MIDREN-844065 format. One line per field, with one value per residue: x, y, z of N, C-alpha, C in turn; chain. Coordinates in steps of 0.2 Angstrom, whole numbers, plus 5000, padded with zeros to 4 digits. Layout:
BEGIN
n.c1 <- [X|...]
n.c2 <- [Y|...]
n.c3 <- [Z|...]
ca.c1 <- [X|...]
ca.c2 <- [Y|...]
ca.c3 <- [Z|...]
c.c1 <- [X|...]
c.c2 <- [Y|...]
c.c3 <- [Z|...]
ch <- [A|...]
//
This chain:
BEGIN
n.c1 <- [5532|5526|5526|5518|5515|5501|5502|5494|5494|5487|5478|5484|5489|5493|5497|5497|5505|5505|5505|5493|5490|5479|5479|5492|5504|5513|5507|5498|5484|5472|5474|5471|5458|5451|5441|5430|5420|5416|5411|5409|5408|5402|5400|5388|5396|5409|5409|5406|5419|5429|5424|5425|5438|5442|5434|5440|5452|5449|5445|5439|5434|5417|5407|5399|5390|5387|5380|5380|5371|5379|5387|5388|5375|5369|5374|5368|5358|5348|5352|5364|5358|5355|5366|5367|5355|5359|5370|5363|5353|5361|5367|5379|5392|5401|5414|5415|5422|5421|5423|5428|5426|5429|5426|5427|5414|5409|5419|5417|5404|5404|5413|5406|5395|5402|5407|5395|5388|5384|5390|5402|5413|5427|5435|5441|5450|5449|5453|5447|5448|5457|5456|5451|5462|5472|5466|5452|5452|5461|5463|5451|5439|5422|5405|5389|5379|5368|5353|5354|5367|5384|5392|5388|5383|5391|5406|5421|5432|5444|5451|5458|5467|5474|5473|5481|5479|5486|5483|5470|5466|5466|5454|5448|5439|5444|5440|5437|5449|5456|5450|5455|5468|5467|5466|5479|5487|5483|5490|5503|5501|5497|5506|5518|5529|5541|5535|5525|5532|5538|5527|5524|5534|5531|5518|5512|5516|5510|5497|5496|5497|5509|5518|5528|5528|5515|5514|5523|5517|5505|5511|5518|5508|5500|5509|5510|5497|5495|5504|5499|5486|5491|5495|5484|5470|5456|5453|5454|5463|5476|5473|5463|5469|5469|5457|5458|5450|5439|5427|5422|5421|5412|5400|5398|5396|5384|5375|5374|5370|5373|5386|5385|5395|5410|5418|5432|5433|5425|5433|5444|5441|5437|5449|5456|5448|5451|5465|5464|5457|5466|5476|5469|5468|5481|5491|5496|5506|5503|5509|5510|5497|5495|5503|5497|5484|5488|5493|5482|5474|5482|5480|5468|5457|5444|5445|5436|5421|5403|5394|5381|5379|5376|5382|5376|5370|5382|5387|5377|5377|5390|5390|5384|5393|5404|5415|5412|5413|5405|5398|5407|5415|5427|5441|5452|5467|5481|5497|5508|5517|5514|5511|5499|5485|5473|5460|5450|5449|5444|5433|5415|5414|5426|5426|5415|5419|5430|5422|5414|5423|5427|5417|5405|5387|5381]
n.c2 <- [5381|5397|5415|5431|5448|5459|5475|5488|5498|5501|5491|5481|5464|5446|5433|5416|5402|5386|5368|5358|5368|5371|5365|5367|5370|5380|5390|5400|5404|5405|5414|5426|5428|5437|5440|5431|5425|5417|5414|5401|5401|5392|5381|5369|5359|5360|5361|5347|5342|5350|5358|5352|5352|5366|5371|5364|5370|5381|5379|5382|5394|5402|5395|5397|5391|5393|5385|5387|5386|5379|5387|5399|5404|5406|5417|5429|5443|5438|5425|5429|5435|5425|5423|5434|5432|5420|5425|5435|5428|5420|5429|5437|5448|5464|5460|5448|5436|5432|5418|5413|5399|5392|5393|5407|5412|5409|5416|5430|5432|5430|5439|5451|5450|5451|5464|5472|5468|5474|5486|5482|5469|5458|5447|5431|5423|5407|5400|5388|5385|5386|5397|5406|5407|5413|5425|5430|5430|5439|5456|5462|5464|5462|5455|5453|5446|5453|5451|5459|5461|5456|5456|5468|5474|5477|5479|5486|5477|5472|5456|5449|5440|5428|5411|5401|5385|5373|5359|5358|5359|5347|5340|5347|5348|5345|5354|5366|5368|5372|5383|5392|5393|5401|5414|5415|5415|5427|5436|5436|5441|5454|5461|5454|5449|5440|5430|5425|5419|5409|5401|5396|5387|5379|5374|5362|5354|5362|5360|5347|5347|5348|5349|5358|5367|5372|5378|5389|5395|5400|5408|5418|5424|5429|5438|5447|5452|5457|5468|5476|5479|5486|5497|5503|5502|5504|5503|5515|5518|5511|5497|5493|5486|5473|5468|5462|5456|5454|5462|5458|5445|5445|5449|5437|5428|5433|5433|5419|5414|5413|5403|5393|5395|5394|5406|5408|5402|5411|5422|5418|5417|5430|5437|5433|5440|5453|5453|5451|5463|5472|5470|5473|5487|5491|5490|5478|5464|5451|5440|5439|5438|5425|5418|5420|5414|5401|5397|5398|5388|5377|5375|5370|5379|5389|5400|5406|5415|5411|5405|5407|5420|5437|5452|5463|5460|5457|5471|5478|5472|5474|5487|5489|5487|5488|5495|5505|5523|5538|5535|5530|5516|5508|5498|5485|5483|5477|5484|5477|5462|5459|5472|5480|5492|5504|5508|5520|5520|5511|5509|5507|5500|5494|5485|5477|5472|5463|5454|5448|5442|5432|5424|5427|5431|5442]
n.c3 <- [5517|5511|5513|5512|5512|5511|5508|5516|5525|5540|5537|5533|5529|5531|5519|5518|5511|5506|5510|5520|5530|5538|5550|5554|5566|5565|5558|5564|5561|5567|5577|5572|5573|5584|5594|5605|5597|5582|5565|5554|5537|5523|5509|5503|5496|5500|5514|5520|5518|5524|5534|5548|5550|5550|5560|5571|5571|5577|5590|5606|5603|5603|5592|5576|5562|5544|5530|5514|5498|5484|5471|5458|5454|5466|5472|5479|5485|5493|5497|5504|5515|5523|5530|5539|5546|5554|5561|5569|5575|5584|5592|5588|5591|5588|5589|5583|5571|5554|5545|5529|5521|5507|5489|5477|5477|5490|5497|5492|5496|5510|5514|5510|5519|5531|5529|5530|5542|5557|5553|5549|5552|5557|5545|5539|5526|5519|5506|5495|5482|5467|5459|5469|5478|5470|5466|5470|5484|5488|5491|5495|5488|5489|5487|5479|5466|5454|5445|5433|5432|5436|5452|5456|5467|5482|5492|5497|5507|5517|5521|5537|5536|5524|5520|5510|5508|5500|5500|5500|5487|5482|5481|5471|5456|5439|5429|5437|5442|5431|5428|5438|5434|5423|5429|5434|5422|5418|5426|5421|5408|5410|5419|5421|5412|5412|5421|5413|5403|5411|5414|5402|5400|5410|5410|5408|5419|5429|5426|5429|5442|5450|5464|5468|5457|5457|5470|5467|5457|5463|5473|5465|5458|5469|5474|5463|5463|5476|5475|5465|5472|5483|5478|5473|5481|5480|5467|5459|5449|5443|5448|5440|5430|5433|5429|5416|5402|5409|5407|5395|5399|5410|5403|5396|5407|5412|5401|5398|5410|5427|5432|5422|5413|5420|5430|5428|5415|5407|5409|5402|5389|5387|5389|5378|5368|5372|5369|5355|5352|5356|5346|5335|5337|5334|5344|5349|5346|5334|5337|5351|5354|5348|5356|5369|5367|5364|5376|5385|5379|5381|5394|5394|5392|5386|5371|5363|5363|5368|5355|5353|5357|5353|5344|5348|5360|5368|5368|5374|5387|5391|5392|5405|5414|5428|5425|5416|5413|5415|5403|5394|5388|5397|5394|5398|5390|5380|5378|5375|5379|5396|5398|5403|5400|5404|5394|5385|5372|5362|5349|5346|5334|5332|5342|5339|5327|5331|5339|5330|5322|5331|5330|5335|5334|5321]
ca.c1 <- [5527|5528|5522|5519|5511|5498|5504|5489|5494|5484|5474|5489|5488|5498|5495|5501|5504|5508|5501|5491|5490|5473|5481|5499|5505|5518|5503|5493|5479|5467|5475|5468|5451|5453|5436|5428|5415|5417|5406|5412|5403|5405|5394|5386|5401|5415|5408|5407|5426|5434|5421|5427|5445|5442|5431|5445|5458|5446|5443|5439|5429|5410|5407|5393|5392|5382|5382|5376|5370|5385|5387|5387|5368|5366|5377|5363|5356|5343|5356|5368|5354|5355|5372|5365|5350|5362|5373|5358|5350|5366|5370|5386|5393|5405|5420|5415|5425|5418|5428|5426|5429|5426|5429|5426|5407|5409|5423|5414|5398|5406|5416|5401|5392|5407|5407|5389|5386|5385|5394|5409|5417|5433|5434|5447|5449|5452|5450|5447|5448|5463|5454|5450|5468|5476|5463|5446|5453|5466|5462|5446|5433|5417|5399|5384|5377|5361|5351|5356|5375|5388|5396|5386|5381|5396|5410|5428|5432|5450|5452|5463|5473|5472|5477|5480|5481|5486|5481|5463|5465|5467|5448|5445|5438|5449|5437|5437|5456|5458|5447|5459|5474|5465|5468|5486|5489|5482|5496|5509|5499|5496|5511|5524|5531|5545|5531|5521|5537|5539|5521|5524|5538|5529|5511|5511|5517|5505|5490|5497|5497|5515|5518|5532|5526|5509|5516|5527|5512|5501|5515|5519|5501|5498|5514|5508|5490|5496|5508|5494|5481|5494|5496|5477|5466|5449|5452|5454|5467|5480|5470|5459|5472|5467|5451|5459|5446|5433|5421|5419|5419|5406|5395|5397|5392|5377|5371|5374|5367|5378|5388|5385|5402|5414|5421|5439|5432|5423|5438|5449|5438|5437|5456|5457|5445|5454|5471|5462|5455|5473|5479|5465|5470|5488|5495|5499|5508|5499|5513|5508|5490|5496|5506|5492|5479|5490|5494|5476|5472|5486|5477|5461|5452|5441|5447|5431|5415|5398|5392|5374|5378|5376|5386|5371|5370|5388|5388|5372|5379|5397|5388|5382|5399|5406|5421|5409|5413|5402|5395|5413|5417|5434|5443|5459|5470|5488|5502|5514|5517|5516|5510|5492|5483|5466|5459|5443|5450|5441|5426|5410|5415|5432|5424|5410|5423|5433|5417|5412|5429|5428|5411|5399|5383|5380]
ca.c2 <- [5387|5404|5420|5437|5453|5464|5481|5493|5502|5498|5486|5476|5457|5441|5428|5410|5398|5379|5362|5356|5374|5372|5362|5367|5374|5386|5395|5402|5409|5406|5420|5432|5428|5440|5439|5424|5422|5416|5410|5399|5402|5388|5379|5362|5355|5361|5359|5340|5340|5354|5361|5350|5354|5373|5372|5361|5375|5387|5376|5387|5400|5401|5395|5396|5389|5394|5382|5390|5382|5380|5389|5406|5405|5407|5423|5434|5446|5434|5420|5432|5437|5419|5424|5439|5428|5416|5430|5438|5422|5418|5435|5439|5455|5467|5457|5442|5436|5428|5414|5411|5392|5390|5397|5414|5414|5410|5422|5436|5433|5430|5446|5456|5450|5454|5472|5475|5466|5479|5491|5480|5465|5455|5440|5427|5420|5401|5398|5381|5384|5389|5404|5410|5408|5418|5431|5433|5430|5444|5462|5465|5465|5457|5457|5448|5447|5455|5448|5463|5462|5453|5459|5475|5476|5475|5483|5484|5475|5468|5451|5450|5436|5423|5405|5397|5378|5369|5352|5358|5358|5339|5338|5351|5345|5347|5360|5371|5370|5375|5390|5396|5394|5407|5420|5414|5417|5434|5440|5436|5445|5461|5464|5450|5445|5434|5425|5422|5414|5403|5397|5393|5382|5374|5374|5355|5352|5365|5356|5340|5349|5347|5353|5364|5372|5375|5383|5394|5399|5403|5413|5423|5427|5433|5444|5452|5455|5461|5474|5481|5481|5490|5504|5506|5498|5504|5503|5522|5518|5505|5491|5491|5481|5466|5466|5460|5450|5453|5465|5453|5439|5446|5449|5430|5425|5436|5430|5412|5412|5412|5396|5389|5396|5396|5413|5408|5401|5417|5427|5416|5419|5438|5439|5432|5445|5459|5453|5453|5470|5476|5469|5477|5494|5492|5491|5472|5460|5445|5434|5439|5435|5418|5414|5420|5409|5394|5395|5397|5382|5371|5374|5368|5384|5392|5406|5409|5416|5407|5406|5409|5427|5442|5458|5468|5457|5459|5478|5480|5469|5477|5494|5489|5485|5493|5499|5511|5529|5543|5533|5528|5509|5507|5491|5484|5481|5476|5487|5472|5456|5461|5479|5482|5498|5505|5513|5521|5522|5507|5511|5501|5497|5489|5479|5473|5468|5458|5449|5445|5438|5427|5419|5430|5433|5449]
ca.c3 <- [5517|5508|5516|5509|5515|5507|5512|5516|5531|5546|5535|5530|5531|5528|5515|5520|5505|5508|5511|5526|5534|5542|5556|5555|5572|5563|5554|5569|5558|5572|5581|5569|5576|5590|5599|5607|5593|5575|5561|5548|5531|5518|5505|5504|5493|5504|5521|5522|5517|5527|5540|5554|5551|5551|5567|5576|5572|5581|5596|5611|5602|5602|5585|5572|5555|5539|5524|5508|5492|5480|5464|5456|5454|5472|5474|5479|5492|5497|5500|5509|5521|5528|5535|5544|5550|5559|5566|5574|5580|5589|5596|5587|5592|5584|5590|5580|5565|5549|5541|5523|5519|5500|5483|5476|5478|5497|5499|5491|5500|5517|5515|5510|5525|5536|5528|5532|5548|5562|5549|5548|5557|5553|5542|5537|5520|5519|5500|5493|5474|5464|5457|5475|5481|5467|5464|5473|5491|5490|5488|5498|5484|5491|5484|5476|5459|5453|5438|5428|5432|5440|5457|5456|5474|5486|5496|5498|5514|5517|5526|5541|5534|5519|5521|5504|5510|5494|5500|5499|5480|5480|5479|5466|5449|5434|5426|5441|5443|5425|5428|5442|5430|5419|5432|5435|5416|5418|5429|5416|5402|5412|5422|5423|5406|5414|5424|5407|5400|5416|5413|5395|5401|5416|5411|5409|5426|5433|5425|5433|5450|5453|5471|5468|5452|5459|5475|5464|5453|5468|5476|5461|5457|5475|5474|5458|5465|5482|5473|5462|5477|5488|5474|5471|5485|5478|5459|5456|5443|5441|5450|5435|5425|5435|5425|5409|5400|5414|5405|5390|5403|5414|5399|5395|5412|5413|5396|5398|5416|5431|5433|5416|5411|5426|5430|5424|5408|5404|5408|5397|5382|5387|5388|5371|5365|5374|5366|5348|5351|5356|5340|5330|5338|5332|5350|5351|5340|5332|5340|5358|5354|5347|5362|5374|5365|5365|5383|5388|5376|5384|5401|5393|5393|5379|5369|5359|5367|5366|5348|5353|5359|5348|5346|5352|5367|5371|5369|5380|5394|5393|5394|5412|5418|5433|5422|5412|5417|5411|5397|5390|5390|5399|5394|5399|5384|5381|5374|5374|5384|5403|5398|5402|5401|5404|5389|5382|5365|5357|5346|5345|5327|5333|5347|5335|5322|5335|5341|5324|5320|5336|5329|5338|5328|5320]
c.c1 <- [5530|5523|5523|5514|5508|5498|5499|5489|5491|5479|5478|5487|5492|5494|5500|5499|5508|5503|5499|5492|5485|5475|5488|5501|5510|5514|5497|5488|5473|5468|5472|5460|5451|5448|5435|5423|5418|5412|5409|5407|5406|5399|5393|5391|5407|5414|5409|5415|5430|5431|5424|5434|5446|5439|5436|5450|5455|5443|5444|5435|5422|5409|5400|5395|5386|5384|5377|5375|5376|5383|5386|5380|5365|5370|5373|5362|5352|5347|5361|5364|5354|5361|5370|5360|5354|5366|5369|5355|5355|5370|5377|5387|5398|5412|5421|5420|5422|5424|5425|5429|5425|5429|5427|5419|5407|5413|5420|5408|5399|5409|5411|5397|5396|5407|5401|5387|5388|5390|5401|5412|5423|5431|5441|5445|5453|5449|5451|5447|5455|5462|5454|5457|5472|5473|5458|5448|5457|5463|5455|5439|5428|5410|5395|5382|5370|5359|5353|5364|5378|5392|5394|5384|5387|5400|5417|5429|5438|5449|5458|5469|5470|5476|5476|5483|5480|5483|5473|5461|5464|5460|5444|5445|5442|5446|5438|5445|5459|5456|5451|5466|5473|5468|5476|5489|5488|5487|5502|5507|5499|5502|5518|5526|5536|5540|5527|5526|5538|5533|5521|5529|5536|5521|5509|5511|5512|5498|5490|5497|5503|5516|5522|5530|5520|5510|5519|5522|5508|5505|5516|5513|5499|5503|5512|5501|5491|5500|5503|5489|5484|5495|5489|5472|5459|5448|5451|5458|5470|5477|5466|5462|5471|5461|5452|5454|5439|5427|5418|5417|5413|5399|5393|5393|5385|5372|5369|5370|5373|5379|5388|5392|5405|5417|5428|5438|5430|5428|5443|5447|5438|5444|5458|5454|5449|5461|5469|5461|5462|5477|5476|5467|5477|5493|5498|5501|5504|5503|5511|5501|5491|5498|5501|5487|5481|5491|5487|5473|5475|5483|5470|5455|5450|5444|5442|5424|5409|5395|5385|5373|5379|5380|5382|5371|5376|5389|5383|5375|5386|5395|5386|5387|5401|5412|5419|5410|5410|5400|5401|5415|5425|5436|5450|5462|5478|5492|5508|5513|5519|5515|5503|5490|5475|5464|5451|5443|5446|5434|5422|5412|5421|5430|5419|5414|5427|5428|5415|5417|5430|5422|5405|5394|5382|5373]
c.c2 <- [5393|5409|5427|5442|5458|5471|5487|5497|5498|5492|5481|5469|5452|5436|5422|5405|5391|5374|5361|5362|5374|5370|5362|5372|5380|5391|5396|5407|5410|5412|5426|5433|5430|5440|5432|5421|5422|5412|5408|5398|5397|5386|5371|5357|5355|5359|5352|5338|5343|5358|5359|5352|5362|5374|5369|5366|5381|5385|5381|5393|5397|5401|5394|5394|5391|5390|5384|5385|5384|5383|5397|5408|5408|5413|5429|5437|5442|5428|5423|5434|5431|5419|5429|5436|5424|5420|5433|5433|5420|5423|5436|5446|5458|5464|5451|5442|5430|5424|5411|5404|5390|5393|5404|5416|5415|5415|5429|5437|5434|5437|5451|5456|5453|5462|5475|5473|5471|5484|5489|5476|5461|5449|5438|5424|5413|5398|5391|5379|5388|5396|5409|5412|5413|5424|5433|5434|5436|5451|5466|5466|5460|5460|5451|5450|5450|5452|5452|5464|5459|5457|5467|5478|5473|5480|5481|5483|5470|5462|5453|5445|5431|5417|5401|5390|5374|5362|5352|5358|5351|5337|5342|5348|5349|5354|5366|5373|5374|5382|5395|5397|5400|5414|5420|5417|5425|5438|5441|5441|5452|5465|5461|5446|5439|5428|5421|5417|5408|5399|5393|5387|5377|5373|5366|5352|5356|5362|5350|5341|5347|5351|5359|5369|5375|5380|5389|5399|5403|5409|5419|5427|5431|5439|5449|5456|5459|5468|5479|5483|5487|5497|5507|5502|5498|5505|5510|5523|5512|5498|5488|5486|5474|5463|5464|5455|5450|5457|5461|5447|5439|5446|5441|5427|5427|5433|5423|5409|5410|5405|5391|5389|5398|5403|5413|5406|5407|5422|5425|5418|5427|5440|5438|5438|5452|5459|5455|5460|5474|5476|5473|5485|5496|5492|5484|5468|5454|5439|5434|5436|5428|5415|5414|5415|5402|5392|5394|5390|5376|5370|5372|5373|5387|5399|5409|5410|5412|5409|5409|5417|5431|5448|5463|5466|5459|5466|5480|5478|5473|5484|5495|5488|5490|5498|5505|5517|5534|5541|5530|5521|5509|5500|5491|5480|5480|5480|5483|5467|5459|5469|5481|5489|5499|5510|5514|5522|5517|5509|5505|5497|5492|5484|5475|5469|5462|5452|5445|5440|5432|5422|5421|5432|5440|5452]
c.c3 <- [5515|5512|5513|5513|5510|5511|5511|5522|5537|5544|5532|5533|5528|5523|5516|5514|5507|5508|5518|5531|5539|5549|5558|5561|5570|5559|5559|5566|5562|5576|5578|5570|5583|5596|5601|5603|5586|5572|5555|5542|5526|5513|5506|5500|5497|5511|5523|5522|5522|5533|5547|5555|5553|5558|5572|5577|5576|5587|5602|5610|5602|5595|5582|5565|5550|5533|5519|5503|5488|5473|5464|5456|5460|5476|5474|5485|5496|5501|5505|5515|5526|5533|5540|5548|5556|5564|5571|5578|5585|5592|5595|5587|5587|5584|5586|5573|5561|5546|5535|5521|5512|5495|5483|5478|5486|5500|5498|5495|5508|5518|5515|5516|5531|5535|5530|5539|5554|5559|5549|5553|5553|5550|5539|5530|5520|5512|5498|5486|5472|5462|5463|5478|5477|5465|5469|5481|5493|5487|5491|5494|5487|5488|5482|5469|5459|5446|5432|5427|5437|5445|5457|5463|5479|5490|5496|5506|5515|5523|5531|5540|5528|5520|5515|5506|5503|5494|5499|5492|5478|5478|5474|5459|5444|5431|5430|5442|5437|5425|5432|5438|5425|5422|5433|5428|5415|5420|5424|5410|5404|5415|5423|5417|5408|5417|5418|5404|5404|5415|5407|5396|5406|5416|5411|5416|5431|5432|5428|5440|5453|5459|5470|5463|5454|5465|5472|5460|5457|5471|5471|5459|5463|5475|5469|5460|5471|5480|5470|5467|5481|5484|5473|5474|5482|5471|5457|5450|5441|5443|5444|5430|5427|5432|5418|5407|5404|5411|5400|5394|5407|5410|5397|5400|5413|5408|5396|5405|5421|5433|5428|5413|5418|5425|5426|5417|5404|5403|5403|5390|5382|5386|5381|5366|5366|5370|5358|5347|5351|5349|5334|5331|5336|5338|5352|5345|5340|5336|5348|5358|5353|5353|5368|5373|5366|5372|5387|5385|5379|5391|5400|5394|5386|5377|5364|5364|5364|5359|5347|5354|5353|5349|5350|5359|5371|5373|5374|5387|5396|5395|5401|5416|5422|5430|5417|5416|5412|5404|5392|5393|5391|5399|5396|5393|5385|5376|5372|5380|5391|5403|5397|5403|5401|5399|5387|5375|5360|5355|5346|5339|5328|5337|5343|5330|5325|5337|5335|5321|5324|5335|5332|5333|5327|5322]
ch <- [A|A|A|A|A|A|A|A|A|A|A|A|A|A|A|A|A|A|A|A|A|A|A|A|A|A|A|A|A|A|A|A|A|A|A|A|A|A|A|A|A|A|A|A|A|A|A|A|A|A|A|A|A|A|A|A|A|A|A|A|A|A|A|A|A|A|A|A|A|A|A|A|A|A|A|A|A|A|A|A|A|A|A|A|A|A|A|A|A|A|A|A|A|A|A|A|A|A|A|A|A|A|A|A|A|A|A|A|A|A|A|A|A|A|A|A|A|A|A|A|A|A|A|A|A|A|A|A|A|A|A|A|A|A|A|A|A|A|A|A|A|A|A|A|A|A|A|A|A|A|A|A|A|A|A|A|A|A|A|A|A|A|A|A|A|A|A|A|A|A|A|A|A|A|A|A|A|A|A|A|A|A|A|A|A|A|A|A|A|A|A|A|A|A|A|A|A|A|A|A|A|A|A|A|A|A|A|A|A|A|A|A|A|A|A|A|A|A|A|A|A|A|A|A|A|A|A|A|A|A|A|A|A|A|A|A|A|A|A|A|A|A|A|A|A|A|A|A|A|A|A|A|A|A|A|A|A|A|A|A|A|A|A|A|A|A|A|A|A|A|A|A|A|A|A|A|A|A|A|A|A|A|A|A|A|A|A|A|A|A|A|A|A|A|A|A|A|A|A|A|A|A|A|A|A|A|A|A|A|A|A|A|A|A|A|A|A|A|A|A|A|A|A|A|A|A|A|A|A|A|A|A|A|A|A|A|A|A|A|A|A|A|A|A|A|A|A|A|A|A|A|A|A|A|A|A|A|A|A|A|A|A]
//
């Protein structure tokens, strides 16, 4: 087992990484559920597999459970309200703890409910997807989607601990596993060039789910994210680099319909576009773009956006993104491998040129 700390003063919390952690006596994650009440929030795919184990680890607590419909399409205020309904029906008070048992959608929605219920209660992250383990479960971003934009309604609310039980990935479909690898590759691109080189050497083993390689990839990803979050918890500056490819990617998800492209797939195509834009602006070598695209493709990820999208559609949706400040589109770009910057320098003409070159309709 590996362990690290997200250092945020009084809101600091541990991340545990290893196999079979839900019922490991050496990982007393249940002790972070400090009151006598808890509610496990999951979805209809994960609950049949792992709900019993999660509840067994919380034996002795007064437990409730909420099983949400699976998928990004259900990440809405209306579905989140069902969590509030259950908490109120079963008289949960301010000492309750919510437990997010699922992927990024469950984690975001459970965390959002925890941030709002009685103005804030504790929650634990038990991620069951690779993407959630290396990205969405760490850092305290919670929220739901709106038909006009992804994650536009939410709150910063840190968990009290994260338990990345790698054995839960055994049931994860290949496509969803690959989507998680997109976020792992992101860390190499934005802030850890040695990690990127390590991934190039170990991508085949990672895709084969080699135990040691997977554990190291999750650990190094979490170390990188924890460091960035500790420097900038509420995305006032440096934390924005974690959004490499996300402004393009969120446009893809919104245009295609939430869930038709997995988040990691959209981010992969978005990162390729961000690298190409960095090349177009004269800040990145073509060689880094080639290496980045090659690594994404070796992970089975797309590097081209949907061909049905138009440049106008992209620009309109990107203009609604949370990274827009005072009408200026802020994008995460690369100055080199492992050197991400937040920039408002890209012109509409440069963005359109890159989109057209990637096969987007004019």
